[in-house]
N, C-alpha and C positions, 0 to 999 in steps of 0.2 A: 504494500499500500504506499502511496505517496503521502507523507506527513510533513506539514509546515510547523515549525517550532519557533515561537518568539521567546525572547530572553535567553538565548542559547548560551551567553557567556556567564550567566549566574550560577550559583552553587547547585541548584536543582537541575537547571538546564544541562549543565555539563554531564551530570549523572544520567540524565535522560538520553542524551545523545548516544552513550555507550549502549544503554539498554535497548534502544530502538534499532540502532544499526545491527546489534547482535540478533534482533528479531527479524532481520531480513528486509526491513522497511526501506523505502527510498526517501531519504531525509533531506528537507530543505530548511536551513536555519536562518532566521531573521534577527539581526542585532545591529546595534550602532557601530560595532567594531568587529572584525573577524577574529575569532579565537586563534591564538597562535599554535594551538595543538589540535586543530580541527582534523578529524580522521580523513583518510582518503575516501572518496566516494560521497561525502557530505557536501552539499551545495550550499554556498553562502550567498545571502542577499542583504545588502546594507539597508537598514531601516531605523530611523530615529522617530519613535513614537510621538515625540513632543512636537515634531516639525512637519511631518509628511505622512501620506498614506502609504501603506505597504505596496511593494511591487506585485502587480497582478500575476506575473508568471510564476512567482513563488507559491501562489495559492491555487491557480487554475489546475483543476484536475485532481486536487488533493482529496483524500478520503477522509482526512481529519486535520484539524488545526489544534495545536496545543499552545495556549497563550499564557505566558509567564512573565512578560515584559512588565517592568515597573521600577520607578525610582526607589532606591533603598529607603526604608522607614527609619532605620537605625542611624539617625543623625539629628543634630539640634533642629528643632522645629521652628526655624525663623519663618516669617511670613512668606519669604520667597521659596524656602524649601517646601513649605506646606502646599504652595501652589504647584511645584514640580511633582510632588508626590501624588497629588489628586489628579493633576492633568495627565500625567503619564499613564495612570490607570483608567480614568474615565474617558478623556478625549483620545487616548491611544486605543482603547477598545472600540470606541465609536468609529475611529478611522479604520479599524480592522473590519468591523461589520459592514461599513459603507463600501469598503473594497470588495468584500465577499458578495455584496448585493450586485455588483457589476460583472461577476464572473458568468461565463457561459455554463460551466460545469461546476457547481457549488459543492463544497465539502458536505459530507453527511453529518459530521460531528465537530462541536467545539468543546474542548476540555479547557476550562479557564480557571486561573487562579483567583482566589478571594482570600480572605483572612479572618481568623477568630476575633480580630479587632472589631468585627461586626457586632459582637455582643456587648462591647464595653465592659465596664467594671461591675461585676455581678455578684460579688461576695461568695456565699455558699450555695448559690443556685445551681442545680445541675442543668446543663444546657444541651439541647439537641438541635437537630436542623430546623425544627419548627419553632424554636424560641425566638421571640421578637428581637429586633435590634436594640442596642443601647443608645446612649447620647454622647455627643462629643465629636471630635475631628475624626478619629478612626472609624467609629460606627457610621458617620455620615458619608465618609469616603467610600466605605465598603458597600453601603446600600446603593450608591450611584454607580459604583464599579460593577456590581452584580446587574443592575438595571441595563447597563451598557452591553453586557454579555447576553442578556435576554433578547436583545434585538436579533440575535442569530436564530432564535427560535421562531421569530416572525418570518424568517426566510425559509422555514421548513426544516432547520437543523436540530439535531439533538444536542442539548446543552447540559453540560455537567459543570457545576461550580464547586471548587474545592476550597473550603475555609480552613486554611492551613494554620497549624499552631507553630510552636517553637521548633524549628527543624535542627536536629543534632546530627553532626557528622564531623569528621576530622579535618576536611579540606576547606571549610568555610562555615558560614552562619554564625549564630551567637556563641556556640561552644568555642570556636576558634579565638573569639575575643575574650572568653572567660578564662581560658587555660593559663595565660601567663601569670596573673596574680594568684591563681589557685596553686600553681606549681611552686610558687615562692612562699606558700603557706600564708597568704594574705587574703584568702577567701572567707566569706562569711554571708549569713542571711542579709536579705535586702529589706529594709523597713521592718515591719513586724514578723516577717517570714511566714505568716499565715495565708498569704495570697496563693491561690491555686495556679499552677503552671501546667498548661496542656501542651504537650511536646509530641514529636514524632521522629523516629530515626529516618534519615534521608533515604535509605533503601525502602523503607515502608512507604514513604511518600511516592517515590518513583513507581513502586509496585502498585499502589492504589490508582495511580493515574493510568498505567497500562491495563490494570484490571477493568477500569471503566471504559477504556478505549475498546476492549474486546466484548464487553457486556452491553449489548444494544438496549436492554431493558432498563439500564440505569440512566436516569436523568434527574435534573434538579440539583439540590445542594448535597454535598458530602462533607462532613466534618473530617478533615485530614489531620487527625490527632490519634495518639495511643489510646487504648481503652482504659489506661491507668494513669490519669493525671496525678501530680503530686503537689503538696505545698512547697513553697520556696525553701523553707527550712529543711525539708526532707531532701529536695534537689541538691542543696548546698552540702549536706551531710553525705549524700551518696557520691557526689563528684569528688569531695575531699577523700572519701574512703577509697574510691577508684584510684586516686593519685597518691594515696598514702601521705596525705598532707593534713594538718590541722585546719579547722575552718572557725577560727575564734575571733574574726574581725568583722563584726556586723556593720553594715552601712545604714545610718538612719535615714529615714524617709526625707527629712528636711534637707539633708546633704545631697541626696540624689536630685531633689528639685532644684537646688541651688546650681548644682554642676550640669545638669541635663535640661533643665527647664521642663517645658510641657511633655517632652519626649520621655521623661521619667515614668509616664503612664505605662509604657511598654513593660517596665520592670515591676511596677507597684500594683497594677490593676489585677484583679482576681477573676479568672475564667475557668471554670470547671466544666470542661467540654467532653461530651460523650460522642463517639463516632457511631451513632445509632444506624445510619444509612449503610455504612461499611459492614458492620456486624450483621445487619439484617440481610445483606447481599452475600454473606459468607465470605467475606474477604479474610484472608488468613495473615495476621501479622507476624513477621519474622521476629520482631523485637517488642513484645507487648509490655515488658517491664523496664523501668529505668535502669536497673542494675544490668540486665542483659544487653541493653543499648550501649551503656558506657563500657562495658566489657569488650563488646565488639569494636567500638570506635577507638578505645584507648589501648586495650589489650596490654601486651608487654611494654608498650611505650609509656604507660601510665606513670611510672616512677622515673622516667628519663628527665 
């Protein structure tokens, strides 16, 4: 199958390239810059989602589009950064669906990224795909982002939207940024440590996307999180244990807010998310527990 993949240079996109190519698919990647290590046989098309429509020849005749492109959220949320974060997701997705509408042979499926930021700060509430959105910048952005993806359904496409949690992997994502202080024994809980963290191993995220690609009966929202969310204090303890380092340096909430501003919500908000759609569809998680995920990611490198 011909598959178009946006956001190919990102942490998840790079993992998907390998999985898709290994599955024998004809892969076209769209990104602002060409990956230096792009495998032979993968075709590159330049696309800046903030400035232009995607090239039609990358989409024409594709069986599916996997849309992951978006400005990184893990940055200080200045007014300009918030505009880039929102525009890259909402206007970028609008540009993608507008381009698809012009195709002679349209893809059958759109698999689109969203985020558990959709739910906002929800304390102890157990959240599934039917839970309403929260309030604030990330929920409002996510609602508009998903609405832009839904325009593909109006074109007759099957649309699956993945509300992605904290993605864990050795090569990127949040864990890569956490490791240096934890390796030095400077890790600790954030704020009260009671906030829920809904996470997923990068291999399970890639697997869930491929699972939905193959299952034509799946459509709508899928929470892309492990079935076992943990509190921040438990996450901190598990990471310290995996690295054989103490975790005795808590970071007060006020300090995070001073350091990171509004973006501190990413670390302090509580989202206890259940992947109900994935479980109902009998998706099998390779790494359902945090201990198994960290063991796989860190393994013998943990104490290095």
